[in-house]
A tleap script that builds the chain and sets N, CA, C and O, in Angstrom:
source leaprc.protein.ff14SB
mol = sequence {
  NMET PHE LEU ASP TYR VAL PRO GLY ASP TYR
  VAL ILE ASN PRO LYS CYS GLU ASP TRP GLY
  ILE GLY GLN ILE GLN SER ILE ILE ASN ASN
  LYS ALA THR ILE ASN PHE GLN ASN VAL GLY
  LYS GLN VAL VAL ASN LEU ASP ASN ILE ASN
  LEU GLU LYS ILE LYS ASN LYS ARG LYS TRP
  ILE LYS LYS ASN ARG ARG GLY CASN
}
set mol.1.N position { -46.980 -11.858 7.805 }
set mol.1.CA position { -48.008 -11.648 8.808 }
set mol.1.C position { -48.064 -10.158 9.160 }
set mol.1.O position { -47.033 -9.529 9.401 }
set mol.2.N position { -49.257 -9.615 9.186 }
set mol.2.CA position { -49.463 -8.213 9.535 }
set mol.2.C position { -49.786 -8.105 11.024 }
set mol.2.O position { -50.712 -8.755 11.509 }
set mol.3.N position { -49.032 -7.292 11.741 }
set mol.3.CA position { -49.286 -7.074 13.159 }
set mol.3.C position { -50.077 -5.795 13.342 }
set mol.3.O position { -49.738 -4.754 12.780 }
set mol.4.N position { -51.119 -5.881 14.121 }
set mol.4.CA position { -51.971 -4.730 14.375 }
set mol.4.C position { -51.657 -4.107 15.735 }
set mol.4.O position { -52.553 -3.619 16.424 }
set mol.5.N position { -50.394 -4.128 16.108 }
set mol.5.CA position { -49.971 -3.565 17.380 }
set mol.5.C position { -48.857 -2.556 17.138 }
set mol.5.O position { -48.040 -2.713 16.231 }
set mol.6.N position { -48.841 -1.528 17.958 }
set mol.6.CA position { -47.752 -0.546 17.916 }
set mol.6.C position { -47.379 -0.202 19.360 }
set mol.6.O position { -48.207 -0.337 20.261 }
set mol.7.N position { -46.150 0.238 19.585 }
set mol.7.CA position { -45.781 0.666 20.938 }
set mol.7.C position { -46.769 1.711 21.464 }
set mol.7.O position { -47.166 2.640 20.762 }
set mol.8.N position { -47.143 1.518 22.717 }
set mol.8.CA position { -48.126 2.400 23.347 }
set mol.8.C position { -49.498 1.771 23.455 }
set mol.8.O position { -50.309 2.195 24.278 }
set mol.9.N position { -49.776 0.746 22.622 }
set mol.9.CA position { -51.076 0.065 22.695 }
set mol.9.C position { -51.223 -0.656 24.029 }
set mol.9.O position { -50.250 -1.158 24.592 }
set mol.10.N position { -52.457 -0.698 24.525 }
set mol.10.CA position { -52.784 -1.466 25.721 }
set mol.10.C position { -53.374 -2.792 25.285 }
set mol.10.O position { -54.203 -2.846 24.376 }
set mol.11.N position { -52.936 -3.874 25.945 }
set mol.11.CA position { -53.357 -5.221 25.567 }
set mol.11.C position { -53.540 -6.082 26.815 }
set mol.11.O position { -53.095 -5.734 27.909 }
set mol.12.N position { -54.209 -7.215 26.614 }
set mol.12.CA position { -54.208 -8.268 27.619 }
set mol.12.C position { -53.811 -9.555 26.920 }
set mol.12.O position { -54.008 -9.711 25.714 }
set mol.13.N position { -53.253 -10.469 27.687 }
set mol.13.CA position { -52.916 -11.791 27.186 }
set mol.13.C position { -54.038 -12.718 27.633 }
set mol.13.O position { -54.115 -13.057 28.814 }
set mol.14.N position { -54.920 -13.140 26.712 }
set mol.14.CA position { -56.063 -13.964 27.100 }
set mol.14.C position { -55.674 -15.269 27.794 }
set mol.14.O position { -56.469 -15.824 28.553 }
set mol.15.N position { -54.464 -15.763 27.544 }
set mol.15.CA position { -54.009 -16.993 28.194 }
set mol.15.C position { -53.554 -16.731 29.630 }
set mol.15.O position { -53.464 -17.661 30.432 }
set mol.16.N position { -53.269 -15.479 29.955 }
set mol.16.CA position { -52.775 -15.106 31.290 }
set mol.16.C position { -53.445 -13.805 31.730 }
set mol.16.O position { -52.770 -12.801 31.953 }
set mol.17.N position { -54.749 -13.825 31.852 }
set mol.17.CA position { -55.480 -12.597 32.188 }
set mol.17.C position { -55.081 -12.032 33.538 }
set mol.17.O position { -55.234 -10.834 33.776 }
set mol.18.N position { -54.564 -12.885 34.437 }
set mol.18.CA position { -54.151 -12.399 35.749 }
set mol.18.C position { -52.919 -11.494 35.677 }
set mol.18.O position { -52.561 -10.865 36.672 }
set mol.19.N position { -52.264 -11.420 34.506 }
set mol.19.CA position { -51.158 -10.488 34.325 }
set mol.19.C position { -51.666 -9.043 34.329 }
set mol.19.O position { -50.898 -8.116 34.585 }
set mol.20.N position { -52.946 -8.853 34.048 }
set mol.20.CA position { -53.524 -7.518 33.984 }
set mol.20.C position { -53.279 -6.865 32.634 }
set mol.20.O position { -52.874 -7.517 31.671 }
set mol.21.N position { -53.528 -5.590 32.586 }
set mol.21.CA position { -53.345 -4.825 31.353 }
set mol.21.C position { -51.859 -4.566 31.144 }
set mol.21.O position { -51.120 -4.261 32.080 }
set mol.22.N position { -51.446 -4.697 29.889 }
set mol.22.CA position { -50.063 -4.407 29.548 }
set mol.22.C position { -49.989 -3.312 28.505 }
set mol.22.O position { -50.908 -3.124 27.708 }
set mol.23.N position { -48.883 -2.597 28.525 }
set mol.23.CA position { -48.641 -1.585 27.498 }
set mol.23.C position { -47.421 -2.019 26.697 }
set mol.23.O position { -46.356 -2.288 27.252 }
set mol.24.N position { -47.602 -2.081 25.377 }
set mol.24.CA position { -46.513 -2.493 24.504 }
set mol.24.C position { -45.419 -1.425 24.521 }
set mol.24.O position { -45.676 -0.241 24.300 }
set mol.25.N position { -44.189 -1.879 24.789 }
set mol.25.CA position { -43.038 -0.990 24.828 }
set mol.25.C position { -42.299 -0.992 23.493 }
set mol.25.O position { -41.892 0.059 22.998 }
set mol.26.N position { -42.128 -2.194 22.908 }
set mol.26.CA position { -41.437 -2.301 21.626 }
set mol.26.C position { -41.828 -3.610 20.947 }
set mol.26.O position { -42.294 -4.550 21.591 }
set mol.27.N position { -41.626 -3.646 19.619 }
set mol.27.CA position { -41.858 -4.859 18.831 }
set mol.27.C position { -40.680 -5.001 17.870 }
set mol.27.O position { -40.407 -4.110 17.066 }
set mol.28.N position { -39.988 -6.134 17.969 }
set mol.28.CA position { -38.868 -6.424 17.078 }
set mol.28.C position { -38.993 -7.879 16.641 }
set mol.28.O position { -39.021 -8.787 17.472 }
set mol.29.N position { -39.070 -8.092 15.314 }
set mol.29.CA position { -39.148 -9.447 14.756 }
set mol.29.C position { -40.238 -10.299 15.408 }
set mol.29.O position { -39.976 -11.426 15.827 }
set mol.30.N position { -41.449 -9.768 15.493 }
set mol.30.CA position { -42.616 -10.461 16.056 }
set mol.30.C position { -42.494 -10.770 17.539 }
set mol.30.O position { -43.272 -11.564 18.067 }
set mol.31.N position { -41.531 -10.157 18.223 }
set mol.31.CA position { -41.432 -10.283 19.675 }
set mol.31.C position { -41.722 -8.924 20.283 }
set mol.31.O position { -41.101 -7.918 19.941 }
set mol.32.N position { -42.689 -8.924 21.202 }
set mol.32.CA position { -43.103 -7.672 21.828 }
set mol.32.C position { -42.660 -7.649 23.278 }
set mol.32.O position { -42.816 -8.631 24.005 }
set mol.33.N position { -42.112 -6.530 23.685 }
set mol.33.CA position { -41.819 -6.295 25.095 }
set mol.33.C position { -43.000 -5.514 25.640 }
set mol.33.O position { -43.335 -4.434 25.153 }
set mol.34.N position { -43.620 -6.085 26.659 }
set mol.34.CA position { -44.854 -5.509 27.205 }
set mol.34.C position { -44.713 -5.367 28.708 }
set mol.34.O position { -44.270 -6.296 29.384 }
set mol.35.N position { -45.084 -4.217 29.231 }
set mol.35.CA position { -45.062 -3.984 30.672 }
set mol.35.C position { -46.465 -4.218 31.213 }
set mol.35.O position { -47.359 -3.392 31.023 }
set mol.36.N position { -46.656 -5.366 31.901 }
set mol.36.CA position { -47.957 -5.724 32.468 }
set mol.36.C position { -48.051 -5.235 33.904 }
set mol.36.O position { -47.061 -5.235 34.636 }
set mol.37.N position { -49.250 -4.817 34.303 }
set mol.37.CA position { -49.440 -4.217 35.616 }
set mol.37.C position { -49.150 -5.185 36.763 }
set mol.37.O position { -48.703 -4.739 37.820 }
set mol.38.N position { -49.384 -6.482 36.603 }
set mol.38.CA position { -49.233 -7.412 37.720 }
set mol.38.C position { -47.955 -8.248 37.685 }
set mol.38.O position { -47.583 -8.830 38.704 }
set mol.39.N position { -47.280 -8.324 36.549 }
set mol.39.CA position { -46.079 -9.164 36.451 }
set mol.39.C position { -44.875 -8.431 35.880 }
set mol.39.O position { -43.803 -9.018 35.731 }
set mol.40.N position { -45.040 -7.168 35.564 }
set mol.40.CA position { -43.918 -6.393 35.033 }
set mol.40.C position { -43.627 -6.699 33.574 }
set mol.40.O position { -44.506 -7.113 32.819 }
set mol.41.N position { -42.376 -6.487 33.196 }
set mol.41.CA position { -41.971 -6.599 31.800 }
set mol.41.C position { -41.908 -8.057 31.360 }
set mol.41.O position { -41.288 -8.890 32.021 }
set mol.42.N position { -42.560 -8.353 30.232 }
set mol.42.CA position { -42.555 -9.684 29.639 }
set mol.42.C position { -42.267 -9.546 28.151 }
set mol.42.O position { -42.700 -8.586 27.514 }
set mol.43.N position { -41.538 -10.504 27.605 }
set mol.43.CA position { -41.316 -10.560 26.165 }
set mol.43.C position { -42.151 -11.715 25.643 }
set mol.43.O position { -41.994 -12.852 26.088 }
set mol.44.N position { -43.045 -11.424 24.693 }
set mol.44.CA position { -43.919 -12.459 24.145 }
set mol.44.C position { -43.708 -12.573 22.642 }
set mol.44.O position { -43.453 -11.585 21.954 }
set mol.45.N position { -43.818 -13.787 22.158 }
set mol.45.CA position { -43.695 -14.062 20.735 }
set mol.45.C position { -45.088 -13.932 20.117 }
set mol.45.O position { -45.980 -14.728 20.409 }
set mol.46.N position { -45.264 -12.936 19.271 }
set mol.46.CA position { -46.575 -12.672 18.684 }
set mol.46.C position { -46.994 -13.736 17.679 }
set mol.46.O position { -48.149 -13.750 17.251 }
set mol.47.N position { -46.081 -14.633 17.291 }
set mol.47.CA position { -46.457 -15.766 16.448 }
set mol.47.C position { -47.213 -16.813 17.259 }
set mol.47.O position { -47.952 -17.621 16.695 }
set mol.48.N position { -47.032 -16.803 18.587 }
set mol.48.CA position { -47.628 -17.827 19.450 }
set mol.48.C position { -48.766 -17.329 20.322 }
set mol.48.O position { -49.549 -18.129 20.834 }
set mol.49.N position { -48.869 -16.022 20.498 }
set mol.49.CA position { -49.875 -15.461 21.398 }
set mol.49.C position { -50.682 -14.404 20.664 }
set mol.49.O position { -50.126 -13.489 20.057 }
set mol.50.N position { -52.000 -14.541 20.727 }
set mol.50.CA position { -52.890 -13.536 20.147 }
set mol.50.C position { -53.340 -12.598 21.254 }
set mol.50.O position { -54.271 -12.898 22.001 }
set mol.51.N position { -52.672 -11.467 21.350 }
set mol.51.CA position { -53.034 -10.482 22.356 }
set mol.51.C position { -54.365 -9.847 22.002 }
set mol.51.O position { -54.732 -9.751 20.831 }
set mol.52.N position { -55.075 -9.421 23.015 }
set mol.52.CA position { -56.335 -8.718 22.802 }
set mol.52.C position { -56.083 -7.233 23.033 }
set mol.52.O position { -55.728 -6.815 24.135 }
set mol.53.N position { -56.272 -6.448 21.985 }
set mol.53.CA position { -56.036 -5.001 22.087 }
set mol.53.C position { -57.193 -4.360 22.851 }
set mol.53.O position { -58.360 -4.694 22.642 }
set mol.54.N position { -56.845 -3.444 23.729 }
set mol.54.CA position { -57.839 -2.711 24.505 }
set mol.54.C position { -57.939 -1.316 23.920 }
set mol.54.O position { -56.983 -0.542 23.953 }
set mol.55.N position { -59.105 -1.009 23.387 }
set mol.55.CA position { -59.293 0.291 22.740 }
set mol.55.C position { -59.550 1.388 23.754 }
set mol.55.O position { -59.110 2.523 23.572 }
set mol.56.N position { -60.268 1.052 24.830 }
set mol.56.CA position { -60.577 2.048 25.850 }
set mol.56.C position { -60.213 1.459 27.210 }
set mol.56.O position { -61.005 0.738 27.817 }
set mol.57.N position { -59.013 1.770 27.679 }
set mol.57.CA position { -58.490 1.178 28.915 }
set mol.57.C position { -59.411 1.428 30.104 }
set mol.57.O position { -59.694 0.507 30.870 }
set mol.58.N position { -59.874 2.645 30.264 }
set mol.58.CA position { -60.729 2.995 31.401 }
set mol.58.C position { -62.028 2.189 31.397 }
set mol.58.O position { -62.464 1.691 32.435 }
set mol.59.N position { -62.641 2.068 30.218 }
set mol.59.CA position { -63.885 1.318 30.076 }
set mol.59.C position { -63.655 -0.167 30.380 }
set mol.59.O position { -64.482 -0.806 31.031 }
set mol.60.N position { -62.531 -0.711 29.908 }
set mol.60.CA position { -62.208 -2.119 30.137 }
set mol.60.C position { -62.031 -2.386 31.626 }
set mol.60.O position { -62.540 -3.381 32.142 }
set mol.61.N position { -61.316 -1.506 32.321 }
set mol.61.CA position { -61.093 -1.677 33.764 }
set mol.61.C position { -62.421 -1.650 34.505 }
set mol.61.O position { -62.676 -2.500 35.359 }
set mol.62.N position { -63.262 -0.683 34.186 }
set mol.62.CA position { -64.558 -0.558 34.847 }
set mol.62.C position { -65.400 -1.813 34.632 }
set mol.62.O position { -66.005 -2.323 35.575 }
set mol.63.N position { -65.442 -2.307 33.408 }
set mol.63.CA position { -66.231 -3.502 33.080 }
set mol.63.C position { -65.713 -4.727 33.827 }
set mol.63.O position { -66.511 -5.541 34.292 }
set mol.64.N position { -64.424 -4.872 33.949 }
set mol.64.CA position { -63.842 -6.057 34.547 }
set mol.64.C position { -63.734 -5.988 36.064 }
set mol.64.O position { -63.449 -7.007 36.693 }
set mol.65.N position { -63.947 -4.855 36.661 }
set mol.65.CA position { -63.954 -4.742 38.128 }
set mol.65.C position { -65.303 -5.132 38.719 }
set mol.65.O position { -65.382 -5.458 39.903 }
set mol.66.N position { -66.350 -5.106 37.932 }
set mol.66.CA position { -67.686 -5.430 38.433 }
set mol.66.C position { -67.753 -6.815 39.031 }
set mol.66.O position { -68.458 -7.040 40.014 }
set mol.67.N position { -67.016 -7.753 38.439 }
set mol.67.CA position { -67.064 -9.126 38.915 }
set mol.67.C position { -66.252 -9.377 40.173 }
set mol.67.O position { -66.370 -10.443 40.777 }
set mol.68.N position { -65.426 -8.413 40.582 }
set mol.68.CA position { -64.544 -8.608 41.749 }
set mol.68.C position { -65.262 -8.343 43.049 }
set mol.68.O position { -64.665 -8.462 44.119 }
savepdb mol mol.pdb
quit
């Protein structure tokens, strides 16, 4: 399986959007340590969760604040 994530990438977990934006800290054996803005550090198994990569963090925040 090819992973399209590297440390430093910003992501969201579509199953837990209330966690907010996370920044990948490390990836070892398909497990990523991610620091999410609302829940802190989480370790997720990339075999079970399809993270959504955020290409432009500022644009994503602006778009998603409109509904609040």
